[in-house]
C-alpha beads as a LAMMPS data file, in Angstrom:
LAMMPS data file: protein, C-alpha beads

79 atoms
78 bonds

1 atom types
1 bond types

-500.0 500.0 xlo xhi
-500.0 500.0 ylo yhi
-500.0 500.0 zlo zhi

Masses

1 110.0

Atoms # bond

1 1 1 86.625 356.471 425.780
2 1 1 87.817 360.001 426.326
3 1 1 90.493 360.762 428.906
4 1 1 90.065 364.533 428.626
5 1 1 89.788 366.157 432.030
6 1 1 88.499 369.762 431.952
7 1 1 89.977 370.661 435.342
8 1 1 93.410 369.289 434.448
9 1 1 93.314 371.180 431.150
10 1 1 92.243 374.384 432.900
11 1 1 94.994 374.076 435.518
12 1 1 97.548 373.534 432.768
13 1 1 96.316 376.740 431.125
14 1 1 96.532 378.572 434.455
15 1 1 100.116 377.380 434.969
16 1 1 101.033 378.785 431.556
17 1 1 99.246 382.053 432.364
18 1 1 101.210 382.388 435.608
19 1 1 104.474 381.776 433.768
20 1 1 103.581 384.386 431.136
21 1 1 102.174 387.064 433.456
22 1 1 104.614 386.851 436.369
23 1 1 107.132 389.538 437.130
24 1 1 109.367 386.953 438.787
25 1 1 112.660 386.189 437.040
26 1 1 112.928 383.171 434.735
27 1 1 112.781 379.990 436.801
28 1 1 111.190 381.824 439.753
29 1 1 107.948 381.050 441.558
30 1 1 105.799 382.516 438.725
31 1 1 103.610 384.431 441.184
32 1 1 100.646 386.496 440.025
33 1 1 98.137 388.534 442.047
34 1 1 95.094 386.598 443.263
35 1 1 92.786 389.067 441.513
36 1 1 94.413 388.293 438.160
37 1 1 94.356 384.538 438.811
38 1 1 90.719 384.645 439.932
39 1 1 89.612 386.647 436.890
40 1 1 91.354 384.326 434.417
41 1 1 90.272 381.120 436.147
42 1 1 86.649 382.234 436.406
43 1 1 86.582 383.293 432.766
44 1 1 88.166 380.085 431.459
45 1 1 85.980 377.882 433.677
46 1 1 82.841 379.663 432.462
47 1 1 83.642 379.225 428.776
48 1 1 84.698 375.614 429.345
49 1 1 81.208 374.754 430.565
50 1 1 82.296 371.541 432.320
51 1 1 83.160 373.135 435.682
52 1 1 80.256 374.375 437.798
53 1 1 80.123 377.813 439.370
54 1 1 80.050 376.122 442.787
55 1 1 83.240 374.189 441.990
56 1 1 84.875 377.358 440.696
57 1 1 84.006 379.330 443.841
58 1 1 85.225 376.542 446.142
59 1 1 88.501 376.192 444.234
60 1 1 89.135 379.942 444.263
61 1 1 88.391 380.149 448.010
62 1 1 91.124 377.582 448.652
63 1 1 93.539 379.449 446.381
64 1 1 92.721 382.747 448.120
65 1 1 93.528 381.237 451.507
66 1 1 96.941 380.213 450.185
67 1 1 97.518 383.554 448.439
68 1 1 96.660 385.455 451.625
69 1 1 99.677 383.767 453.247
70 1 1 101.893 385.081 450.409
71 1 1 100.983 388.788 450.253
72 1 1 98.022 388.111 447.962
73 1 1 100.107 386.297 445.365
74 1 1 99.215 382.927 443.821
75 1 1 102.068 380.488 443.292
76 1 1 101.839 377.564 440.880
77 1 1 102.330 375.145 443.779
78 1 1 99.035 376.403 445.259
79 1 1 97.154 374.457 442.617

Bonds

1 1 1 2
2 1 2 3
3 1 3 4
4 1 4 5
5 1 5 6
6 1 6 7
7 1 7 8
8 1 8 9
9 1 9 10
10 1 10 11
11 1 11 12
12 1 12 13
13 1 13 14
14 1 14 15
15 1 15 16
16 1 16 17
17 1 17 18
18 1 18 19
19 1 19 20
20 1 20 21
21 1 21 22
22 1 22 23
23 1 23 24
24 1 24 25
25 1 25 26
26 1 26 27
27 1 27 28
28 1 28 29
29 1 29 30
30 1 30 31
31 1 31 32
32 1 32 33
33 1 33 34
34 1 34 35
35 1 35 36
36 1 36 37
37 1 37 38
38 1 38 39
39 1 39 40
40 1 40 41
41 1 41 42
42 1 42 43
43 1 43 44
44 1 44 45
45 1 45 46
46 1 46 47
47 1 47 48
48 1 48 49
49 1 49 50
50 1 50 51
51 1 51 52
52 1 52 53
53 1 53 54
54 1 54 55
55 1 55 56
56 1 56 57
57 1 57 58
58 1 58 59
59 1 59 60
60 1 60 61
61 1 61 62
62 1 62 63
63 1 63 64
64 1 64 65
65 1 65 66
66 1 66 67
67 1 67 68
68 1 68 69
69 1 69 70
70 1 70 71
71 1 71 72
72 1 72 73
73 1 73 74
74 1 74 75
75 1 75 76
76 1 76 77
77 1 77 78
78 1 78 79
């Protein structure tokens, strides 16, 4: 029985991307622009093949609502 969860794996990848791409100092919030987050998430979800386009759009809408409250920046705690 496999315990692999595509969404959990994708979110782990997105956390690493935020930590790599942020301009925040080490140990900071690891913020990245929503546009960057959305592009990377959409791309990774599409090549994964386990996450539907509908799920991707719904997830990104929720993230955008959070980012809009933070000057368009996505924080790791948003997901």
